[in-house]
C-alpha positions in Angstrom: 16.8 -13.2 67.4 14.1 -13.6 64.6 10.6 -14.6 65.3 9.7 -17.9 63.5 7.2 -17.3 60.7 4.1 -19.6 60.5 2.0 -19.6 57.5 -0.3 -22.6 56.7 0.9 -22.8 53.1 4.5 -22.4 54.2 4.3 -25.0 56.8 3.0 -27.5 54.0 6.0 -26.7 51.8 8.5 -27.1 54.5 7.0 -30.4 55.5 7.2 -31.5 51.8 10.9 -30.3 51.6 12.0 -31.9 54.8 11.2 -35.2 53.2 13.6 -34.4 50.2 16.3 -32.3 51.9 16.5 -33.6 55.4 15.1 -32.8 58.6 14.3 -29.1 59.4 16.6 -27.6 61.9 15.9 -24.3 63.7 13.3 -21.6 62.9 11.7 -20.5 59.5 13.0 -17.1 59.2 11.7 -14.5 56.8 14.2 -12.7 54.6 14.1 -8.9 54.1 13.2 -7.4 50.7 11.0 -8.8 48.0 7.9 -7.0 46.6 6.4 -9.9 44.6 7.1 -12.9 46.6 8.1 -13.9 50.2 11.4 -15.5 51.0 12.4 -17.6 53.8 15.6 -18.9 55.1 15.1 -22.6 56.2 17.8 -25.2 57.3 17.3 -28.6 56.1 19.7 -31.3 57.3 22.3 -28.9 58.4 22.3 -26.8 55.3 20.6 -23.3 54.7 18.3 -22.8 51.9 16.0 -20.1 50.6 12.4 -21.1 50.1 10.6 -18.8 47.8 6.9 -18.7 48.4 5.2 -17.0 45.3 2.8 -14.1 45.6 -0.6 -14.2 44.5 -1.6 -13.7 40.8 2.2 -13.6 39.8 1.3 -15.2 36.4 -0.3 -11.8 35.5 3.1 -10.3 35.8 4.5 -12.5 32.9 6.3 -14.8 35.4 7.0 -18.4 34.4 8.2 -20.4 37.4 9.6 -23.2 35.2 11.6 -20.6 33.2 12.8 -19.2 36.6 13.9 -22.7 37.6 15.7 -23.4 34.3 17.5 -20.1 34.3 18.7 -20.2 37.9 20.0 -23.8 37.2 21.8 -22.5 34.0 23.2 -19.4 35.9 24.3 -21.6 38.8 26.1 -23.7 36.3 28.1 -20.4 35.3 28.9 -19.9 39.0 26.9 -16.7 39.0 23.6 -17.8 40.8 22.8 -20.1 43.8 22.2 -23.8 43.1 18.8 -25.0 42.7 18.0 -27.7 45.3 14.3 -28.5 44.7 11.1 -27.0 43.3 7.6 -28.0 44.5 4.3 -27.8 42.8 1.3 -26.3 44.2 2.4 -23.8 45.1 5.5 -23.8 42.7 8.1 -22.8 45.2 11.7 -22.7 44.0 14.3 -23.6 46.6 17.9 -22.7 46.3 21.1 -22.8 48.4 21.5 -19.7 50.7 24.2 -17.5 49.6 26.0 -16.0 52.7 27.2 -12.4 52.0 25.8 -9.0 51.6 23.6 -7.2 49.1 25.7 -4.7 47.5 24.9 -1.2 46.8 24.5 0.7 43.3 27.6 2.6 44.3 29.6 -0.7 44.8 28.3 -2.0 41.3 29.5 1.1 39.7 33.1 0.5 40.8 35.3 -0.9 38.1 35.9 -4.4 39.5 32.3 -5.1 40.2 31.1 -3.5 36.9 33.4 -5.6 34.9 32.4 -8.6 36.9 28.7 -8.1 36.0 29.4 -7.3 32.5 31.2 -10.5 32.0 28.5 -12.6 33.8 25.8 -11.2 31.6 27.7 -11.9 28.7 28.3 -15.5 29.8 24.7 -16.2 30.5 23.5 -14.5 27.2 25.9 -16.6 25.3 25.5 -19.8 27.1 22.8 -21.3 24.6 20.2 -21.6 27.3 16.8 -21.9 25.9 13.8 -21.0 27.9 10.1 -21.7 27.3 8.9 -18.1 27.7 9.5 -14.8 25.9 10.1 -11.3 27.3 9.1 -8.6 25.1 8.9 -5.0 26.8 6.1 -3.7 24.5 4.0 -6.7 24.6 4.3 -7.0 28.4 3.4 -3.3 28.9 0.3 -3.9 26.8 -0.5 -6.9 28.8 -0.1 -4.9 32.1 -2.3 -2.3 30.8 -5.0 -4.7 29.8 -5.0 -6.4 33.2 -4.9 -3.0 35.1 -7.9 -1.9 33.2 -9.8 -5.0 34.0 -9.2 -4.1 37.6 -10.4 -0.6 37.3 -6.9 0.9 37.2 -6.1 3.4 34.4 -2.4 3.9 33.3 -1.2 7.6 33.7 -1.5 9.8 30.8 2.3 9.3 30.2 1.8 5.7 29.1 0.4 6.2 25.6 3.6 8.4 24.4 5.9 6.1 26.2 4.2 2.9 24.4 4.6 4.6 21.1 8.3 5.4 21.7 8.9 1.9 22.9 7.4 0.4 19.8 9.5 2.6 17.8 12.7 1.5 19.4 11.6 -2.2 19.1 11.0 -1.8 15.3 14.2 0.2 14.7 16.5 -2.4 16.2 14.6 -5.5 15.3 16.9 -6.6 12.3 20.0 -6.2 14.1 21.8 -9.4 14.9 22.7 -8.1 18.6 18.8 -8.0 19.3 18.2 -11.7 18.4 16.5 -13.5 21.3 18.7 -14.9 24.2 18.0 -16.0 27.7 18.0 -13.0 29.9 17.4 -12.2 33.5 15.2 -9.1 33.0 15.2 -7.8 36.6 18.7 -6.4 37.4 17.6 -4.3 40.5 20.5 -3.5 42.9 18.8 -5.8 45.5 19.2 -8.8 43.3 23.1 -8.8 43.6 24.8 -10.4 46.6 28.4 -10.4 47.1 29.5 -13.7 48.7 33.0 -12.7 49.7 34.5 -13.9 46.4 32.2 -12.7 43.6 28.7 -11.4 42.7 26.0 -13.6 42.8 22.7 -12.8 40.9 19.4 -13.9 42.4 15.7 -13.7 41.7 15.4 -15.0 38.1 11.5 -15.1 38.1 11.3 -12.8 35.1 13.9 -14.7 33.1 12.7 -15.3 29.4 14.1 -15.3 25.8 14.5 -11.5 25.0 16.8 -8.9 24.0 20.3 -8.7 25.7 20.1 -5.0 25.5 17.1 -4.9 27.9 19.4 -6.4 30.7 22.2 -4.0 29.9 19.8 -1.0 29.9 18.0 -2.5 33.0 21.3 -2.8 34.8 22.2 0.6 33.7 19.3 2.6 34.7 18.5 0.8 37.9 22.1 1.1 39.3 22.5 4.8 38.2 25.2 4.4 35.7 26.8 7.5 34.4 28.3 7.9 30.9 31.7 6.6 32.0 30.1 3.6 33.6 28.1 2.8 30.5 31.0 2.9 28.5 33.1 0.7 30.6 30.0 -1.8 30.9 29.8 -2.0 27.1 33.6 -2.2 26.6 33.8 -5.3 28.9 30.6 -6.8 27.7 31.5 -6.7 23.9 35.3 -6.8 24.3 35.9 -3.4 22.5 35.1 0.4 23.1 31.5 1.1 22.2 30.6 2.9 19.0 28.0 5.6 18.7 25.3 2.9 18.0 25.9 0.9 20.9 26.0 4.0 23.3 22.8 5.2 21.8 21.2 1.9 22.2 21.9 1.5 25.8 20.2 4.8 26.2 17.2 3.7 24.5 16.9 0.6 26.6 17.2 2.4 29.8 13.9 3.9 28.6 12.4 0.3 27.8 13.5 -0.7 31.1 11.6 2.2 33.0 8.6 1.5 30.9 8.5 -2.0 32.1 9.0 -1.0 35.7 6.5 1.8 35.5 3.7 -0.5 34.2 4.7 -3.3 36.6 3.8 -0.8 39.2 0.6 -0.1 37.8 -0.5 -3.7 37.4 0.6 -4.5 40.9 -1.4 -1.7 42.4 -4.4 -3.5 40.8 -3.6 -7.1 41.9 -1.0 -7.4 44.5 -2.0 -8.1 48.1 1.4 -7.0 49.6 1.6 -4.0 51.6 3.7 -1.7 49.4 3.4 1.7 47.5 3.1 0.4 44.1 1.5 3.5 42.9 4.5 5.6 44.1 6.7 2.9 42.6 4.9 3.5 39.0 5.1 7.4 39.5 8.8 7.2 40.1 9.5 5.1 36.8 7.1 7.2 34.8 8.9 10.3 35.8 12.2 8.7 35.0 11.2 7.6 31.6 9.6 11.0 30.8 13.0 12.5 31.6 14.7 10.3 29.1 12.1 11.0 26.6 12.4 14.8 26.9 16.2 14.6 26.2 16.7 16.5 22.9 19.1 13.7 21.8 16.4 11.1 22.0 15.5 11.2 18.4 19.2 11.0 17.5 19.7 8.0 19.6 16.9 6.3 17.7 18.4 7.2 14.4 21.9 6.0 15.8 20.5 2.7 17.1 18.9 1.8 13.6 22.2 1.8 11.9 
């Protein structure tokens, strides 16, 4: 049995939603996971929903709640995300249908069937024509996180300056290539954000959605789910419908680096502003160590040259 959660702010939101979705039935149960927001399973009118209570100061993380709603709705229309049921203001809580199933592991996501499914779903969303009102730029986001952290007395690790320089070089190097034109992206493809509903993978947590580089999604998925070379080749083959050339393989390696820069600086800024009980400093350290490993690879400069072609 789960103990019912009682939070004044949540109680107000649930009361408002009951007037829209139907009488609340049963207890309000907090869902596991989530290191930015708190998520709750609530039954209204006989249907289970997920109510997402946003964390404090999440706008400082580059989150746009309207973009989250729009992206989730667009993805749901493609059958790859939960349906949006409602959205409240003050606080801006997004409410979606509860997806029964289980969160898949990184190992499962590396299996051919699920890997192909994710690649196809990402391509479908990127090519959907969805227009979001916010942008997602890794370099600008890292700079914003750095500024906010310093305002709160937190200095980024020494590795940041070199990482920022490399990220700026990557962005400049690929900027004119048509595959890097802005499209609607998810931008947070952690393993925990994939749910297998028994038939297909559903993608949740669209709060970082924005107009960005499709390659960030591909690199973000690859690094967070520990794809090996053979998995990367399959991901790109399925996504683009043809075997990857040297440029695409190199670009994916570079955007693994871009992903870890965002994750590392996200941990830094969260250590400064978040009220949640989580080791954000350790999170940042993990990702700085990983991006330093990528940067130290003797092939890094070669990847940058190949990506510019």
